[in-house]
N, CA, C and O atoms as a MOPAC input file, in Angstrom:
PM7 MOZYME 1SCF
protein

 N     -1.68800 1    51.83200 1    -6.18600 1
 C     -3.10000 1    51.52500 1    -6.12600 1
 C     -3.78700 1    52.65700 1    -5.35900 1
 O     -3.24500 1    53.18800 1    -4.38900 1
 N     -4.98200 1    53.01100 1    -5.81300 1
 C     -5.74100 1    54.04100 1    -5.11000 1
 C     -7.14300 1    53.51900 1    -4.81100 1
 O     -7.67500 1    52.66500 1    -5.52100 1
 N     -7.71300 1    54.04600 1    -3.76200 1
 C     -9.05600 1    53.65700 1    -3.37600 1
 C    -10.06200 1    54.48400 1    -4.16000 1
 O     -9.98900 1    55.71300 1    -4.16600 1
 N    -10.99800 1    53.81500 1    -4.82100 1
 C    -12.00000 1    54.52800 1    -5.61200 1
 C    -13.19800 1    54.93300 1    -4.76100 1
 O    -13.77000 1    56.00500 1    -4.95900 1
 N    -13.56900 1    54.09600 1    -3.83700 1
 C    -14.73600 1    54.36400 1    -3.01000 1
 C    -14.57700 1    53.60300 1    -1.70400 1
 O    -13.88700 1    52.58400 1    -1.65100 1
 N    -15.20700 1    54.09200 1    -0.66800 1
 C    -15.20400 1    53.38400 1     0.61000 1
 C    -16.62800 1    53.16300 1     1.07900 1
 O    -17.50200 1    53.99800 1     0.84500 1
 N    -16.85900 1    52.06400 1     1.72800 1
 C    -18.17300 1    51.77100 1     2.29700 1
 C    -18.05200 1    51.77700 1     3.81000 1
 O    -17.06400 1    51.30600 1     4.37200 1
 N    -19.05500 1    52.30900 1     4.44700 1
 C    -19.14500 1    52.26300 1     5.89700 1
 C    -20.39600 1    51.47600 1     6.24600 1
 O    -21.48500 1    51.76800 1     5.75200 1
 N    -20.23600 1    50.50000 1     7.07800 1
 C    -21.35900 1    49.65900 1     7.47400 1
 C    -21.74000 1    50.00600 1     8.90200 1
 O    -20.89500 1    50.03100 1     9.79600 1
 N    -23.01700 1    50.27100 1     9.10200 1
 C    -23.52900 1    50.55600 1    10.43900 1
 C    -24.17400 1    49.28300 1    10.97600 1
 O    -24.90600 1    48.59300 1    10.26700 1
 N    -23.88800 1    48.98700 1    12.24100 1
 C    -24.45800 1    47.80200 1    12.88900 1
 C    -25.18000 1    48.24200 1    14.15500 1
 O    -24.68600 1    49.07700 1    14.91300 1
 N    -26.35300 1    47.66600 1    14.36700 1
 C    -27.09600 1    47.88800 1    15.60700 1
 C    -27.47600 1    46.53800 1    16.17800 1
 O    -27.75800 1    45.59100 1    15.44400 1
 N    -27.48000 1    46.46500 1    17.50400 1
 C    -27.81700 1    45.23000 1    18.18900 1
 C    -28.93300 1    45.48100 1    19.19000 1
 O    -29.01800 1    46.55000 1    19.79600 1
 N    -29.78100 1    44.48200 1    19.35000 1
 C    -30.84600 1    44.53100 1    20.35600 1
 C    -30.81400 1    43.21800 1    21.12400 1
 O    -30.76300 1    42.13800 1    20.53500 1
 N    -30.84500 1    43.32700 1    22.43100 1
 C    -30.84300 1    42.15600 1    23.30200 1
 C    -32.22600 1    42.01500 1    23.92500 1
 O    -32.82800 1    42.99400 1    24.36400 1
 N    -32.71600 1    40.78500 1    23.95500 1
 C    -33.98900 1    40.49500 1    24.60700 1
 C    -33.86700 1    39.11500 1    25.24600 1
 O    -34.09200 1    38.09600 1    24.59400 1
 N    -33.51400 1    39.09600 1    26.50700 1
 C    -33.29300 1    37.82300 1    27.18800 1
 C    -32.13100 1    37.08100 1    26.55600 1
 O    -31.01500 1    37.59800 1    26.50700 1
 N    -32.38200 1    35.87800 1    26.07300 1
 C    -31.34500 1    35.05000 1    25.46400 1
 C    -31.18500 1    35.30100 1    23.97000 1
 O    -30.36100 1    34.65700 1    23.32100 1
 N    -31.95100 1    36.21600 1    23.42500 1
 C    -31.94800 1    36.47600 1    21.98300 1
 C    -31.22100 1    37.78100 1    21.68600 1
 O    -31.42600 1    38.79400 1    22.35500 1
 N    -30.36500 1    37.73300 1    20.66600 1
 C    -29.67400 1    38.92200 1    20.16800 1
 C    -30.02800 1    39.09300 1    18.70200 1
 O    -29.93600 1    38.15000 1    17.91600 1
 N    -30.42900 1    40.29600 1    18.34300 1
 C    -30.72300 1    40.61900 1    16.94000 1
 C    -29.72500 1    41.66800 1    16.47000 1
 O    -29.30200 1    42.53200 1    17.23700 1
 N    -29.36100 1    41.57700 1    15.20600 1
 C    -28.43900 1    42.53900 1    14.60900 1
 C    -29.01900 1    43.04500 1    13.30200 1
 O    -29.66100 1    42.30300 1    12.56000 1
 N    -28.78300 1    44.31700 1    13.03400 1
 C    -29.16400 1    44.92700 1    11.75900 1
 C    -27.92900 1    45.63500 1    11.21600 1
 O    -27.25900 1    46.37600 1    11.93600 1
 N    -27.63500 1    45.40000 1     9.94100 1
 C    -26.49200 1    46.02600 1     9.28000 1
 C    -27.01400 1    46.86600 1     8.11800 1
 O    -27.93600 1    46.46100 1     7.41000 1
 N    -26.42200 1    48.02400 1     7.93400 1
 C    -26.81200 1    48.93600 1     6.86200 1
 C    -25.56600 1    49.38600 1     6.12200 1
 O    -24.57600 1    49.78200 1     6.73700 1
 N    -25.62000 1    49.32200 1     4.78600 1
 C    -24.54500 1    49.85600 1     3.96200 1
 C    -25.16900 1    50.75800 1     2.90800 1
 O    -26.19200 1    50.41900 1     2.31400 1
 N    -24.55000 1    51.90000 1     2.68400 1
 C    -24.96300 1    52.83100 1     1.62400 1
 C    -23.91200 1    52.76700 1     0.53100 1
 O    -22.73100 1    53.02100 1     0.77000 1
 N    -24.35200 1    52.42700 1    -0.66400 1
 C    -23.42600 1    52.30200 1    -1.78800 1
 C    -23.29700 1    53.62300 1    -2.53100 1
 O    -24.12000 1    54.52500 1    -2.37100 1
 N    -22.25800 1    53.72400 1    -3.34200 1
 C    -21.99500 1    54.98800 1    -4.04400 1
 C    -23.07200 1    55.33100 1    -5.06100 1
 O    -23.17300 1    56.48600 1    -5.47600 1
 N    -23.89000 1    54.34800 1    -5.48000 1
 C    -24.97600 1    54.63900 1    -6.42100 1
 C    -26.26300 1    55.06500 1    -5.70200 1
 O    -27.30300 1    55.23200 1    -6.33900 1
 N    -26.19300 1    55.24000 1    -4.38300 1
 C    -27.34700 1    55.67100 1    -3.60600 1
 C    -28.16700 1    54.52900 1    -3.02500 1
 O    -29.08400 1    54.76600 1    -2.23800 1
 N    -27.85400 1    53.30700 1    -3.39900 1
 C    -28.56800 1    52.14300 1    -2.87400 1
 C    -28.24900 1    51.94100 1    -1.40400 1
 O    -27.09800 1    52.06900 1    -0.98700 1
 N    -29.26100 1    51.63000 1    -0.62600 1
 C    -29.07500 1    51.23200 1     0.76900 1
 C    -29.52100 1    49.78300 1     0.90300 1
 O    -30.62800 1    49.42600 1     0.50200 1
 N    -28.66900 1    48.96500 1     1.46000 1
 C    -29.00400 1    47.56400 1     1.70700 1
 C    -28.97900 1    47.31800 1     3.21000 1
 O    -28.12800 1    47.84400 1     3.92700 1
 N    -29.92700 1    46.50900 1     3.67000 1
 C    -30.01200 1    46.17600 1     5.08800 1
 C    -29.97300 1    44.66900 1     5.24700 1
 O    -30.69900 1    43.93500 1     4.57700 1
 N    -29.11100 1    44.22300 1     6.14900 1
 C    -29.02000 1    42.80000 1     6.45900 1
 C    -29.44200 1    42.57200 1     7.89700 1
 O    -29.28700 1    43.44500 1     8.75100 1
 N    -29.97700 1    41.39100 1     8.15200 1
 C    -30.46000 1    41.06700 1     9.49600 1
 C    -29.93000 1    39.70400 1     9.91000 1
 O    -29.75600 1    38.80900 1     9.08200 1
 N    -29.68000 1    39.56400 1    11.19900 1
 C    -29.23500 1    38.29100 1    11.75000 1
 C    -29.62900 1    38.19700 1    13.20800 1
 O    -29.92700 1    39.20400 1    13.85000 1
 N    -29.62900 1    36.99000 1    13.71900 1
 C    -29.98200 1    36.80700 1    15.12600 1
 C    -29.23100 1    35.62200 1    15.69700 1
 O    -28.69800 1    34.78900 1    14.96500 1
 N    -29.19900 1    35.56300 1    17.00400 1
 C    -28.63200 1    34.41700 1    17.71100 1
 C    -29.45200 1    34.19400 1    18.97300 1
 O    -30.05800 1    35.12100 1    19.51100 1
 N    -29.46000 1    32.97000 1    19.42800 1
 C    -30.17300 1    32.61100 1    20.65400 1
 C    -29.21800 1    31.81100 1    21.52800 1
 O    -28.64400 1    30.81200 1    21.09400 1
 N    -29.06000 1    32.26100 1    22.75600 1
 C    -28.18300 1    31.56700 1    23.70100 1
 C    -28.89900 1    30.32400 1    24.22100 1
 O    -30.05500 1    30.38500 1    24.64100 1
 N    -28.20200 1    29.21300 1    24.18400 1
 C    -28.74700 1    27.97900 1    24.74200 1
 C    -28.88100 1    28.15100 1    26.24900 1
 O    -28.01200 1    28.75100 1    26.88200 1
 N    -29.94600 1    27.63800 1    26.82500 1
 C    -30.21800 1    27.85000 1    28.25200 1
 C    -29.12700 1    27.28300 1    29.16300 1
 O    -29.02100 1    27.71200 1    30.31200 1
 N    -28.31500 1    26.33700 1    28.69400 1
 C    -27.22300 1    25.78300 1    29.51500 1
 C    -25.93700 1    26.61000 1    29.43800 1
 O    -25.03300 1    26.41800 1    30.25100 1
 N    -25.84400 1    27.52200 1    28.47600 1
 C    -24.63900 1    28.34800 1    28.32600 1
 C    -24.68600 1    29.54100 1    29.25800 1
 O    -25.76000 1    30.04500 1    29.58600 1
 N    -23.51800 1    29.98600 1    29.68100 1
 C    -23.47500 1    31.17900 1    30.53700 1
 C    -23.65400 1    32.42500 1    29.68000 1
 O    -23.26600 1    32.42500 1    28.51200 1
 N    -24.23000 1    33.47900 1    30.23100 1
 C    -24.45500 1    34.71300 1    29.44600 1
 C    -23.13500 1    35.35500 1    29.01400 1
 O    -22.24600 1    35.58300 1    29.83400 1
 N    -23.02600 1    35.63700 1    27.73500 1
 C    -21.87700 1    36.33700 1    27.16400 1
 C    -22.40300 1    37.21200 1    26.03200 1
 O    -22.50600 1    36.76500 1    24.89000 1
 N    -22.73400 1    38.45500 1    26.35300 1
 C    -23.32500 1    39.35200 1    25.36200 1
 C    -22.48700 1    39.45500 1    24.09400 1
 O    -23.02000 1    39.45800 1    22.98400 1
 N    -21.18300 1    39.53900 1    24.26700 1
 C    -20.30200 1    39.72600 1    23.11000 1
 C    -20.43800 1    38.57800 1    22.11500 1
 O    -20.43900 1    38.80700 1    20.90500 1
 N    -20.55000 1    37.36300 1    22.60200 1
 C    -20.66600 1    36.20700 1    21.70500 1
 C    -21.96300 1    36.28300 1    20.90900 1
 O    -21.96500 1    36.03700 1    19.70300 1
 N    -23.06300 1    36.62200 1    21.57000 1
 C    -24.34000 1    36.77100 1    20.86600 1
 C    -24.26900 1    37.85200 1    19.80600 1
 O    -24.81800 1    37.69800 1    18.71600 1
 N    -23.59200 1    38.94800 1    20.12500 1
 C    -23.43900 1    40.03300 1    19.15300 1
 C    -22.60000 1    39.57500 1    17.95700 1
 O    -22.91700 1    39.88900 1    16.81000 1
 N    -21.53500 1    38.83500 1    18.23400 1
 C    -20.67500 1    38.38600 1    17.14300 1
 C    -21.41100 1    37.43700 1    16.20200 1
 O    -21.28000 1    37.54200 1    14.98300 1
 N    -22.18500 1    36.51400 1    16.76600 1
 C    -22.92000 1    35.56600 1    15.92500 1
 C    -24.01300 1    36.29100 1    15.14400 1
 O    -24.13300 1    36.10900 1    13.93200 1
 N    -24.80500 1    37.10800 1    15.82500 1
 C    -25.88000 1    37.84600 1    15.15100 1
 C    -25.29500 1    38.80700 1    14.11300 1
 O    -25.83200 1    38.93500 1    13.01200 1
 N    -24.20000 1    39.48000 1    14.46100 1
 C    -23.55500 1    40.40300 1    13.52400 1
 C    -23.02100 1    39.69000 1    12.29700 1
 O    -23.16900 1    40.18600 1    11.18100 1
 N    -22.39700 1    38.52700 1    12.48700 1
 C    -21.88900 1    37.76000 1    11.35200 1
 C    -23.03100 1    37.33700 1    10.43500 1
 O    -22.88800 1    37.35600 1     9.21200 1
 N    -24.14700 1    36.96200 1    11.01400 1
 C    -25.29700 1    36.56000 1    10.19600 1
 C    -25.88800 1    37.74500 1     9.43700 1
 O    -26.32100 1    37.59500 1     8.29500 1
 N    -25.90700 1    38.91900 1    10.06200 1
 C    -26.39000 1    40.12000 1     9.37200 1
 C    -25.45900 1    40.48100 1     8.21600 1
 O    -25.92400 1    40.86500 1     7.14300 1
 N    -24.14900 1    40.36000 1     8.42800 1
 C    -23.19200 1    40.65300 1     7.36400 1
 C    -23.27200 1    39.62400 1     6.23800 1
 O    -23.08300 1    39.96800 1     5.07100 1
 N    -23.54800 1    38.37500 1     6.57400 1
 C    -23.74900 1    37.34500 1     5.55200 1
 C    -24.96800 1    37.68100 1     4.70200 1
 O    -24.94300 1    37.53100 1     3.48000 1
 N    -26.03700 1    38.13600 1     5.35600 1
 C    -27.23800 1    38.55100 1     4.63300 1
 C    -26.90200 1    39.69200 1     3.67500 1
 O    -27.32400 1    39.68200 1     2.51900 1
 N    -26.13900 1    40.67900 1     4.16100 1
 C    -25.71000 1    41.79200 1     3.29800 1
 C    -24.87500 1    41.29100 1     2.12700 1
 O    -25.06300 1    41.73400 1     0.99400 1
 N    -23.96000 1    40.37400 1     2.39300 1
 C    -23.09500 1    39.84900 1     1.33700 1
 C    -23.91600 1    39.19300 1     0.23900 1
 O    -23.63600 1    39.38800 1    -0.94400 1
 N    -24.91600 1    38.42600 1     0.61100 1
 C    -25.76000 1    37.76700 1    -0.39300 1
 C    -26.53700 1    38.79300 1    -1.21800 1
 O    -26.70700 1    38.62300 1    -2.42500 1
 N    -27.00300 1    39.85000 1    -0.56600 1
 C    -27.71100 1    40.90400 1    -1.30400 1
 C    -26.77200 1    41.61400 1    -2.27700 1
 O    -27.16400 1    41.92100 1    -3.40300 1
 N    -25.53400 1    41.87800 1    -1.85000 1
 C    -24.55800 1    42.52700 1    -2.72700 1
 C    -24.23300 1    41.64800 1    -3.92900 1
 O    -24.12400 1    42.14600 1    -5.04900 1
 N    -24.07800 1    40.35100 1    -3.70700 1
 C    -23.82800 1    39.44100 1    -4.82100 1
 C    -25.00000 1    39.44300 1    -5.79800 1
 O    -24.79500 1    39.45300 1    -7.01100 1
 N    -26.20800 1    39.43400 1    -5.28500 1
 C    -27.38900 1    39.47200 1    -6.14800 1
 C    -27.46100 1    40.75000 1    -6.95500 1
 O    -27.77400 1    40.72100 1    -8.14500 1
 N    -27.17100 1    41.87900 1    -6.31300 1
 C    -27.18600 1    43.17200 1    -7.00100 1
 C    -26.13000 1    43.20600 1    -8.10600 1
 O    -26.39900 1    43.66300 1    -9.21700 1
 N    -24.92900 1    42.71800 1    -7.79200 1
 C    -23.85800 1    42.70200 1    -8.78800 1
 C    -24.22700 1    41.80300 1    -9.96300 1
 O    -23.98400 1    42.14800 1   -11.11900 1
 N    -24.81000 1    40.65800 1    -9.66100 1
 C    -25.20900 1    39.73500 1   -10.72400 1
 C    -26.24300 1    40.37300 1   -11.64100 1
 O    -26.15400 1    40.23500 1   -12.86100 1
 N    -27.21600 1    41.06400 1   -11.07400 1
 C    -28.22500 1    41.74900 1   -11.89100 1
 C    -27.59400 1    42.82300 1   -12.76700 1
 O    -27.95500 1    42.96800 1   -13.93500 1
 N    -26.65200 1    43.57600 1   -12.20200 1
 C    -26.02800 1    44.66200 1   -12.96400 1
 C    -25.14500 1    44.13200 1   -14.08700 1
 O    -25.09200 1    44.72900 1   -15.16300 1
 N    -24.45900 1    43.03300 1   -13.85600 1
 C    -23.60600 1    42.45800 1   -14.89600 1
 C    -24.46600 1    41.89300 1   -16.02300 1
 O    -24.11000 1    42.01500 1   -17.19500 1
 N    -25.57700 1    41.28600 1   -15.68300 1
 C    -26.44300 1    40.67500 1   -16.69200 1
 C    -27.24900 1    41.71100 1   -17.47200 1
 O    -27.64100 1    41.45000 1   -18.61000 1
 N    -27.49800 1    42.85800 1   -16.89400 1
 C    -28.36400 1    43.86200 1   -17.50800 1
 C    -27.91100 1    44.31900 1   -18.88900 1
 O    -28.74900 1    44.34500 1   -19.79000 1
 N    -26.65600 1    44.68000 1   -19.12600 1
 C    -26.28200 1    45.21500 1   -20.44400 1
 C    -26.52300 1    44.25100 1   -21.60000 1
 O    -26.92800 1    44.68400 1   -22.67900 1
 N    -26.29100 1    42.97700 1   -21.40600 1
 C    -26.41900 1    42.02300 1   -22.51100 1
 C    -27.78800 1    41.36100 1   -22.51700 1
 O    -28.22500 1    40.84100 1   -23.54400 1
 N    -28.46000 1    41.37600 1   -21.38800 1
 C    -29.74400 1    40.70900 1   -21.28200 1
 C    -29.61100 1    39.20700 1   -21.12900 1
 O    -30.61500 1    38.50300 1   -21.01400 1
 N    -28.38900 1    38.71100 1   -21.12600 1
 C    -28.17200 1    37.27000 1   -21.01400 1
 C    -28.18500 1    36.84900 1   -19.54800 1
 O    -27.62900 1    37.54700 1   -18.70000 1
 N    -28.81000 1    35.72000 1   -19.24500 1
 C    -28.78600 1    35.25100 1   -17.86300 1
 C    -27.37400 1    34.82000 1   -17.48300 1
 O    -26.60600 1    34.34200 1   -18.31800 1
 N    -27.05100 1    34.99900 1   -16.21000 1
 C    -25.72300 1    34.63200 1   -15.72300 1
 C    -25.83200 1    33.47100 1   -14.75300 1
 O    -26.87000 1    33.24500 1   -14.13300 1
 N    -24.74300 1    32.75000 1   -14.64200 1
 C    -24.64400 1    31.73900 1   -13.59800 1
 C    -24.49000 1    32.46500 1   -12.26800 1
 O    -23.95500 1    33.57400 1   -12.24300 1
 N    -24.93400 1    31.88600 1   -11.17700 1
 C    -24.75400 1    32.51900 1    -9.85700 1
 C    -23.28400 1    32.80000 1    -9.58700 1
 O    -22.41300 1    32.05300 1   -10.03200 1
 N    -23.00200 1    33.89700 1    -8.84700 1
 C    -21.63900 1    34.29400 1    -8.54600 1
 C    -21.00100 1    33.45500 1    -7.44300 1
 O    -19.80800 1    33.60200 1    -7.17500 1
 N    -21.75500 1    32.59800 1    -6.81200 1
 C    -21.17200 1    31.77300 1    -5.74300 1
 C    -21.03600 1    30.35100 1    -6.17200 1
 O    -20.56500 1    29.51600 1    -5.40000 1

């Protein structure tokens, strides 16, 4: 088996008090750039743990990216025939 292409995903995080925001960026081999966003909010009774906020916000940003990739793939598969497709999920 050989690898045809590789994707690198860039993640950035911003902290503002109890809120963590994440942005994910992937550049595809066709030149498309997709950006996903996610956030998390620490409950006021929980102790501060930056890493946990980053993990939750990052997972949500990656989920957003995943949904965009599925939508893009669905559009590309449907394009040649013009026939509507069932959702990929």
